[in-house]
C-alpha positions as a printed Julia matrix, in Angstrom:
583×3 Matrix{Float64}:
  65.64   14.81   19.81
  62.87   15.71   17.36
  63.07   12.21   15.86
  62.67   10.65   19.3
  59.66   12.87   20.05
  58.13   11.88   16.75
  58.58    8.19   17.51
  57.09    8.66   20.97
  54.19   10.51   19.44
  53.58    7.73   16.95
  53.61    5.23   19.77
  51.01    7.25   21.64
  48.77    7.4    18.57
  49.17    3.66   18.08
  48.21    2.96   21.72
  45.16    5.26   21.44
  44.06    3.56   18.24
  44.46    0.17   19.88
  42.35    1.31   22.84
  39.66    2.69   20.51
  39.58   -0.5    18.45
  39.24   -2.52   21.63
  36.4    -0.3    22.77
  34.62   -0.57   19.41
  34.98   -4.35   19.42
  32.99   -4.44   22.63
  30.06   -2.66   20.96
  27.3    -4.84   19.46
  27.59   -5.96   15.85
  23.94   -6.99   15.62
  20.8    -5.8    17.38
  17.41   -7.49   17.5
  14.58   -5.58   15.81
  14.19   -2.05   17.13
  10.5    -2.14   17.97
  10.0     1.6    18.19
   6.36    2.67   17.83
   3.59    0.64   16.23
   3.46   -1.4    13.05
   2.06    0.57   10.08
  -0.71   -0.6     7.79
   0.91   -2.86    5.17
   0.54   -2.25    1.45
  -0.87   -5.71    0.81
  -2.9    -8.23    2.77
  -1.32  -11.03    4.77
  -2.76  -13.54    2.3
  -1.04  -11.73   -0.57
   2.35  -11.7     1.12
   2.03  -15.3     2.28
   1.26  -16.32   -1.29
   4.44  -14.69   -2.56
   6.6   -16.4     0.04
   4.88  -19.74   -0.55
   5.64  -19.62   -4.29
   9.23  -18.68   -3.51
   9.69  -21.59   -1.1
   8.14  -23.99   -3.6
  10.75  -22.92   -6.13
  13.53  -23.21   -3.53
  12.46  -26.73   -2.71
  12.32  -27.73   -6.37
  15.78  -26.21   -6.95
  17.28  -27.83   -3.83
  17.99  -24.5    -2.09
  18.21  -24.43    1.68
  18.16  -20.65    1.68
  18.1   -17.49   -0.41
  19.75  -14.1     0.06
  18.07  -11.16   -1.68
  20.03   -7.92   -1.89
  18.15   -5.95   -4.57
  15.66   -3.21   -3.72
  12.93   -4.83   -5.81
  13.08   -8.35   -4.4
  13.56   -7.19   -0.81
  10.49   -5.0    -1.26
   8.47   -7.66   -3.08
   8.92  -10.26   -0.32
   8.88   -7.99    2.75
   7.03   -4.74    1.86
  10.11   -2.73    2.86
  11.67   -0.31    0.37
  15.18    0.41    1.54
  17.33    3.48    0.97
  20.88    2.11    0.65
  22.99    5.28    0.75
  26.08    3.09    0.37
  25.06    0.43    2.89
  24.02   -3.15    2.03
  20.56   -4.48    2.84
  19.32   -8.01    2.53
  16.47  -10.45    3.04
  17.38  -13.99    4.11
  14.68  -16.56    3.36
  14.89  -20.16    4.56
  12.19  -22.81    4.73
  10.98  -21.59    8.11
  12.37  -18.06    8.58
  12.37  -14.67    6.86
  14.69  -11.99    8.18
  15.28   -8.47    6.92
  18.83   -7.22    7.54
  18.8    -3.43    7.89
  21.25   -0.74    8.95
  21.09    0.8    12.41
  20.83    4.25   10.84
  17.18    3.4     9.99
  16.35    2.62   13.64
  12.77    1.29   13.99
  11.49    2.14   10.51
  12.28   -1.23    8.88
  10.55   -3.16   11.69
   7.49   -0.91   11.43
   7.3    -1.46    7.67
   7.94   -5.17    7.12
   4.73   -7.16    6.84
   6.32  -10.61    7.06
   9.23  -12.1     9.0
  11.65  -10.54   11.46
  14.12   -7.69   11.42
  17.79   -7.95   12.4
  19.74   -4.68   12.65
  23.45   -4.41   11.97
  25.56   -1.58   13.38
  28.48    0.49   12.11
  30.66   -0.29   15.11
  32.67   -2.88   13.17
  33.27   -3.4     9.47
  31.3    -6.16    7.69
  28.59   -6.45   10.31
  26.04   -6.93    7.53
  27.78  -10.15    6.51
  27.91  -11.29   10.12
  24.15  -10.91   10.14
  23.81  -12.93    6.94
  25.93  -15.69    8.44
  23.9   -15.71   11.64
  20.6   -16.12    9.77
  21.91  -18.79    7.4
  23.5   -20.74   10.27
  20.09  -20.95   11.97
  18.87  -23.47    9.4
  21.92  -25.7     9.88
  24.38  -26.74    7.2
  23.67  -24.95    3.91
  25.11  -26.55    0.81
  23.17  -24.56   -1.81
  22.2   -20.89   -1.54
  20.24  -18.74   -3.97
  21.53  -15.22   -4.7
  20.81  -12.56   -7.33
  23.56  -12.75   -9.93
  22.33   -9.51  -11.5
  22.69   -7.57   -8.25
  25.27   -8.98   -5.85
  28.65   -7.51   -6.76
  31.86   -9.52   -7.04
  33.01   -7.86   -3.83
  29.75   -8.88   -2.16
  30.14  -12.45   -3.35
  33.67  -12.56   -1.95
  32.4   -11.32    1.42
  29.6   -13.89    1.36
  32.07  -16.72    0.77
  34.38  -15.35    3.43
  31.68  -15.47    6.09
  29.62  -18.55    5.19
  32.31  -20.73    3.61
  34.28  -21.07    0.39
  33.26  -22.57   -2.93
  33.86  -26.08   -1.67
  31.45  -25.5     1.23
  28.48  -23.63   -0.28
  27.26  -23.7    -3.87
  25.64  -20.39   -4.86
  23.14  -20.36   -7.72
  21.11  -17.6    -9.35
  17.59  -17.07   -8.09
  17.02  -13.65   -9.68
  15.64  -14.85  -13.03
  13.23  -17.31  -11.41
  11.9   -14.61   -9.08
  11.51  -12.21  -12.0
   9.29  -14.76  -13.77
   7.19  -15.17  -10.62
   6.71  -11.4   -10.43
   5.61  -11.06  -14.07
   2.01  -12.16  -13.38
   0.27   -9.71  -11.1
  -2.18  -10.61   -8.34
  -5.59   -8.99   -7.89
  -4.14   -6.65   -5.26
  -1.2    -5.68   -7.44
  -3.45   -4.94  -10.41
  -5.67   -2.78   -8.2
  -2.64   -0.79   -7.0
  -1.3    -0.38  -10.54
  -4.73    0.78  -11.75
  -4.79    3.41   -9.02
  -1.3     4.46  -10.03
  -2.48    4.88  -13.63
  -5.28    7.16  -12.44
  -2.76    9.31  -10.59
  -0.59    9.39  -13.72
  -3.48   11.02  -15.55
  -3.72   13.74  -12.88
  -0.02   14.48  -13.33
  -0.46   14.68  -17.09
  -3.34   17.12  -16.73
  -1.22   19.27  -14.43
   1.47   19.39  -17.14
  -1.04   20.67  -19.69
  -2.46   23.24  -17.3
   0.88   24.7   -16.25
   2.76   24.47  -19.54
   3.01   27.69  -21.5
   5.49   29.55  -23.64
   8.2    31.0   -21.41
   7.7    28.48  -18.56
  10.74   26.35  -17.64
  10.66   22.58  -17.92
  11.47   22.34  -14.21
   8.46   24.44  -13.22
   6.11   22.22  -15.21
   7.66   19.05  -13.78
   7.51   20.35  -10.21
   3.8    21.09  -10.48
   2.97   17.67  -11.95
   5.02   15.91   -9.27
   3.34   17.95   -6.54
  -0.11   16.96   -7.79
   0.82   13.27   -7.91
   2.49   13.2    -4.49
  -0.57   14.82   -2.92
  -2.85   12.27   -4.56
  -0.68    9.32   -3.49
  -0.76   10.7     0.06
  -4.55   11.0    -0.12
  -5.13    7.54   -1.6
  -2.48    5.72    0.49
  -2.18    7.65    3.76
  -0.19    4.78    5.31
   2.45    4.74    2.55
   5.86    6.36    2.48
   6.1     9.09   -0.14
   9.18    8.14   -2.13
  10.47    8.56   -5.67
   7.44   10.02   -7.5
   8.83   12.12  -10.33
   8.16   13.83  -13.65
  10.29   14.13  -16.74
   9.06   16.99  -18.89
  11.1    17.57  -22.03
  10.9    20.27  -24.68
  12.53   20.85  -28.05
  15.92   19.16  -28.42
  15.48   17.53  -25.0
  12.75   15.24  -26.37
  15.28   13.14  -28.3
  15.81   10.7   -25.4
  13.04    9.01  -23.45
  14.96    9.24  -20.15
  16.41   12.73  -20.57
  16.29   14.62  -17.26
  14.46   17.85  -16.63
  16.29   21.09  -17.4
  15.5    24.78  -16.95
  14.96   25.23  -20.72
  11.94   27.44  -21.32
   9.13   26.22  -23.52
   8.7    28.06  -26.81
   5.74   28.27  -29.17
   5.95   25.52  -31.75
   8.03   23.27  -29.45
   7.58   19.53  -29.49
   7.04   18.38  -25.89
   7.11   15.08  -24.03
   5.37   14.59  -20.7
   6.37   11.62  -18.52
   4.6    11.25  -15.17
   5.6     8.54  -12.69
   3.74    8.21   -9.38
   5.43    5.66   -7.12
   3.33    3.71   -4.61
   5.18    1.4    -2.21
   7.87    0.73   -4.8
   5.37    0.11   -7.62
   5.86    2.05  -10.83
   3.24    3.42  -13.2
   3.61    5.9   -16.04
   1.91    7.96  -18.7
   3.9     9.49  -21.54
   2.65   11.75  -24.29
   3.8    13.84  -27.22
   2.46   17.39  -27.2
   3.11   20.63  -29.05
   3.07   24.13  -27.64
   0.61   26.48  -29.33
   0.81   24.94  -32.82
   2.35   22.14  -34.86
   5.16   23.9   -36.77
   5.08   21.87  -40.02
   3.19   19.24  -41.98
   6.12   16.88  -41.45
   5.81   17.16  -37.66
   2.13   16.29  -37.95
   2.85   13.38  -40.29
   5.46   11.88  -37.95
   3.19   12.27  -34.95
   0.31   10.56  -36.74
   2.51    7.65  -37.84
   3.67    7.09  -34.27
   0.06    7.22  -33.06
  -0.82    4.64  -35.73
   1.86    2.33  -34.36
   0.59    2.98  -30.84
  -3.0     2.08  -31.71
  -1.98   -1.08  -33.5
   0.3    -2.04  -30.63
  -2.59   -1.77  -28.18
  -4.66   -4.07  -30.4
  -1.88   -6.68  -30.41
  -1.69   -7.02  -26.61
  -3.62  -10.23  -25.94
  -3.03  -13.64  -24.34
  -1.04  -16.01  -26.52
   0.85  -13.27  -28.36
   4.65  -13.46  -28.26
   6.57  -10.31  -27.35
   8.86  -10.7   -30.38
   5.93  -11.1   -32.81
   4.34   -7.87  -31.56
   7.61   -6.01  -32.05
   8.13   -7.42  -35.55
   4.64   -6.47  -36.72
   4.97   -2.91  -35.43
   8.36   -2.64  -37.13
   6.6    -3.1   -40.46
   4.49    0.03  -39.96
   7.6     2.1   -39.35
   9.32    0.43  -42.3
   6.43    1.38  -44.61
   7.07    5.02  -43.75
  10.88    4.71  -43.86
  11.1     5.42  -40.13
  12.29    2.15  -38.6
  15.86    3.42  -38.34
  14.62    6.2   -36.02
  13.19    3.8   -33.42
  15.28    3.98  -30.24
  14.1     1.16  -27.92
  11.55   -1.64  -27.45
   7.8    -1.22  -27.65
   6.94   -1.84  -24.01
   7.79   -3.53  -20.73
   6.29   -5.07  -17.62
   5.11   -3.2   -14.53
   5.48   -3.88  -10.82
   8.29   -3.19   -8.35
  10.63   -1.1   -10.45
  11.87    2.44  -10.78
  14.54    4.33  -12.68
  17.18    2.91  -10.36
  15.94   -0.53   -9.4
  13.99   -3.47  -10.77
  13.23   -4.59  -14.3
  11.33   -7.63  -15.47
  13.49   -8.06  -18.54
  11.76  -11.27  -19.56
   8.56   -9.34  -20.3
   9.58   -6.67  -22.79
   8.14   -6.11  -26.26
  11.37   -6.64  -28.19
  12.5    -8.75  -31.1
  14.7   -10.92  -28.87
  12.06  -11.77  -26.24
   9.92  -14.85  -26.93
   7.8   -14.66  -23.78
   4.12  -15.44  -24.42
   1.64  -12.98  -22.91
  -0.71  -14.41  -20.28
  -3.73  -13.04  -18.43
  -2.81  -10.85  -15.42
   0.44   -9.66  -16.95
   0.7    -5.86  -17.1
   2.65   -4.22  -19.92
   3.08   -0.86  -21.57
   2.72    0.06  -25.19
   5.16    2.9   -25.85
   6.47    3.34  -29.39
   9.01    6.09  -29.96
  10.94    7.54  -32.86
  13.56   10.29  -32.7
  14.18   12.51  -35.72
  17.63   14.15  -35.4
  18.07   17.9   -35.18
  18.43   19.51  -38.57
  15.93   17.18  -40.24
  12.38   18.24  -41.0
  10.1    17.29  -38.12
  12.99   16.98  -35.65
  12.18   15.74  -32.17
  11.16   12.71  -30.14
   7.64   11.29  -30.57
   6.37    8.94  -27.88
   3.07    7.67  -26.47
   2.65    5.32  -23.51
  -0.36    3.43  -22.13
  -0.6     0.7   -19.46
  -2.44   -2.48  -20.44
  -3.61   -5.37  -18.28
  -3.72   -8.61  -20.26
  -7.18  -10.2   -19.88
  -8.63  -13.56  -20.89
  -9.67  -12.25  -24.3
  -7.55   -9.15  -24.93
  -6.48   -6.29  -22.73
  -7.78   -3.54  -20.49
  -6.26   -0.11  -21.06
  -6.06    1.64  -17.68
  -4.52    4.87  -19.02
  -7.14    7.59  -19.46
  -5.22   10.61  -20.7
  -5.82   11.01  -24.47
  -3.11   11.0   -27.11
  -2.66   12.4   -30.58
  -2.82   15.69  -32.49
  -6.55   16.15  -31.94
  -5.97   16.34  -28.18
  -2.48   17.45  -27.28
  -1.7    20.76  -28.95
  -1.58   23.1   -25.95
  -3.14   26.46  -26.72
  -3.68   29.27  -24.25
  -6.11   32.17  -24.5
  -4.96   35.82  -24.71
  -4.06   37.5   -21.45
  -7.0    38.7   -19.36
  -7.33   41.96  -17.51
  -7.7    42.22  -13.76
  -7.78   45.66  -12.17
  -6.05   47.1   -15.2
  -3.16   44.62  -15.05
  -2.5    41.66  -17.3
  -3.0    38.05  -16.29
  -1.63   35.06  -18.17
  -3.93   32.77  -20.14
  -6.71   31.6   -17.82
  -8.35   28.35  -18.93
 -11.41   26.41  -17.93
 -10.87   22.67  -17.69
 -13.81   20.43  -18.59
 -14.02   17.05  -16.93
 -15.83   15.07  -14.23
 -15.87   16.44  -10.7
 -16.17   14.63   -7.41
 -16.07   16.14   -3.9
 -12.48   16.52   -2.86
 -10.01   18.83   -1.17
  -9.03   21.79   -3.28
  -6.32   24.41   -2.91
  -7.17   28.03   -3.67
  -4.48   30.58   -4.16
  -5.1    34.26   -3.38
  -2.62   37.07   -3.79
  -3.64   39.09   -0.75
  -1.22   40.33    1.85
  -3.97   41.57    4.2
  -6.01   38.45    4.87
  -4.46   36.9     7.97
  -6.48   33.69    7.94
  -5.32   32.4     4.56
  -3.36   29.54    6.1
  -6.35   28.24    8.04
  -8.26   25.18    6.99
 -11.75   26.43    6.15
 -14.82   24.35    5.51
 -18.04   25.16    3.68
 -20.55   24.17    1.07
 -21.38   25.8    -2.2
 -22.67   24.9    -5.61
 -22.35   26.42   -9.03
 -22.41   25.39  -12.65
 -18.75   26.21  -13.31
 -15.78   27.63  -11.54
 -13.49   30.26  -12.95
 -10.49   31.31  -10.92
  -8.88   34.71  -10.84
  -6.54   36.52   -8.48
  -5.21   39.97   -7.8
  -1.81   40.7    -9.28
   1.3    42.11   -7.69
   0.69   41.18   -4.05
   2.55   38.51   -2.04
   1.33   34.96   -2.62
  -0.56   33.24    0.17
  -2.08   29.76    0.25
  -5.55   28.91    1.43
  -6.76   25.33    1.67
 -10.51   24.95    1.38
 -12.36   21.69    1.91
 -15.6    21.94   -0.01
 -18.56   19.75   -0.8
 -19.09   20.77   -4.39
 -22.01   20.25   -6.72
 -20.75   21.1   -10.18
 -21.32   19.94  -13.73
 -17.64   20.26  -14.57
 -14.21   20.13  -13.1
 -11.73   22.85  -12.35
  -8.0    22.74  -11.92
  -5.42   24.87  -10.22
  -3.49   26.54  -13.0
  -0.03   27.97  -12.41
   1.23   30.09  -15.27
   4.28   31.44  -13.54
   2.28   34.07  -11.63
   0.5    31.74   -9.26
  -2.55   29.56   -9.43
  -5.64   31.31  -10.8
  -9.14   30.76   -9.14
 -12.27   31.54  -11.44
 -16.1    31.59  -11.16
 -18.46   32.33  -14.08
 -22.08   33.16  -13.24
 -23.22   34.78  -10.04
 -22.41   32.96   -6.8
 -22.45   33.74   -3.11
 -19.74   32.03   -1.11
 -19.53   31.94    2.67
 -16.56   29.98    4.03
 -14.99   30.54    7.42
 -13.53   34.0     7.86
 -14.07   34.86    4.21
 -17.56   36.2     4.75
 -18.47   37.04    1.24
 -17.13   36.46   -2.22
 -19.36   37.7    -5.0
 -18.16   37.08   -8.51
 -20.2    37.76  -11.57
 -19.66   36.38  -15.03
 -18.92   39.11  -17.58
 -18.07   37.67  -21.01
 -17.44   34.27  -22.51
 -19.63   31.32  -23.42
 -23.38   31.4   -22.73
 -24.65   29.22  -19.93
 -26.35   26.64  -22.16
 -23.16   26.07  -24.15
 -21.09   25.68  -21.0
 -23.38   22.93  -19.74
 -22.92   20.81  -22.87
 -19.9    19.02  -21.55
 -20.17   16.17  -24.04
 -19.18   18.52  -26.85
 -15.65   18.66  -25.48
 -12.94   16.05  -25.11
 -11.94   15.05  -21.55
  -9.19   17.66  -21.37
 -10.68   20.46  -23.48
 -10.0    24.03  -22.45
 -12.19   27.07  -23.1
 -10.73   30.58  -23.1
 -12.62   33.07  -20.93
 -12.3    36.84  -21.16
 -13.27   39.07  -18.26
 -12.32   42.23  -16.37
 -12.66   43.56  -12.85
 -14.09   46.95  -11.96
 -13.37   46.84   -8.26
 -11.41   44.67   -5.83
 -10.8    45.37   -2.17
  -9.55   43.14    0.66
  -9.97   43.46    4.41
  -8.45   41.34    7.21
 -11.6    39.3     7.73
 -13.31   39.35    4.37
 -12.58   39.28    0.68
 -14.94   41.11   -1.68
 -14.67   40.92   -5.44
 -17.29   42.89   -7.34
 -17.42   42.78  -11.14
């Protein structure tokens, strides 16, 4: 009896499954573009995107291709301005001589249509398996019989190729050829608009690097430093490109043993005095990658050997920058730089090539492998190419001077040389991070306040007060004030609250928000009256430190110099509608 019941039960399950499959088969496999909302501002002009597609179609015609299927993040983005998030689903861009169609997953709804700046959008659903490939077939069939199709051999998997053949015809019907290498070569030379975007990315890199220096201190975890740098860069990308999606910007900050690999991830290891450090800041703008990488030391350089190794690597870096010029072969640059390392018996400690191209790439997509400064690459540099110079050596643990030494600048190849668009300085004379002794505030100790010297322009700034009683701290306040310098300080031991202040500032120097593990510290030397919104009055008076005439001589200091300031507070009281600080 039980066996009969089981068989009946299995039959019921089978019938239910059959009904469900029938129901699912009636659901749509493909949906026209989901035009939800309005189109967003594209990253590039219509002329720029049309130029890319035109060059692609010229190549297709010369190669006898009736169509091309792109499946990689970088090429889909390059030809459509849409950066997809796969999450296990396939995406594609089908290009024929008269159509461009982005194939996207229904889970993204209207976002792909809003983002693409050329062509159409076709959405595939999850109702049936392989709907993506049904969409590919539909778009390829539009142009009639296809005998030759371009695909990316370095991206489409064997399983994907089998599905493609299954839906559009076997080997005897359609010949598939690689189009990935040809497209990579087309991407290697950057347009005016691309170079402008990359230059802006390099500027944002420098802001991230400065944030690393400001936050880094003995006892601070790598992750805390990296989080602050990433936050600074994301905010600046949002400010500079308010129409862009904020994706993938990241920081690798490595200390001690973790500096041995260029791509080592962030850990919670705490920085120690005498540590070798590597900062790596990567703001991502619409899929475009930029970077700055630097060797630093915390507090002091621990040995003469560390200094010697650092200086040798900087020597290679400087010479490498000089060698970037039109007509130079990638392999010749690498071979000449090898000789400098060989002279110092360090060549065996080099871990990768001397540089690479820039553009649509990230740590998980894209790479213009034909434009890398390696011994096996014979590509000749041309104007409008953009490459890095990034020599690195790794001295193993247990050897004198152990650690990874790396510098990285971005260079645009010009008609007669190169333009270095990286501004953050490198080398021992700049990047030994020292912090002043702790300061006193209300009898309690603060951690290493610094004054950052550098150019200032009006911008939005974020002040951080530690005051539990001021209710309006989350409001956006506006005001005007001027002073020679700003010095930030905050009360200790109270809950942290954020205040955003938009100020028109007239200053001779810059200031930075500095987080030393106890919150960001706001400072003001010299007397100043400050009336902003509900904070009626903030009077701060300079006590000790550098005299006014010395502070104004900005040219004495390098672009990222820091000056220790010592001060104390005699009285501090806070009320719900005003903040008074009297020194």
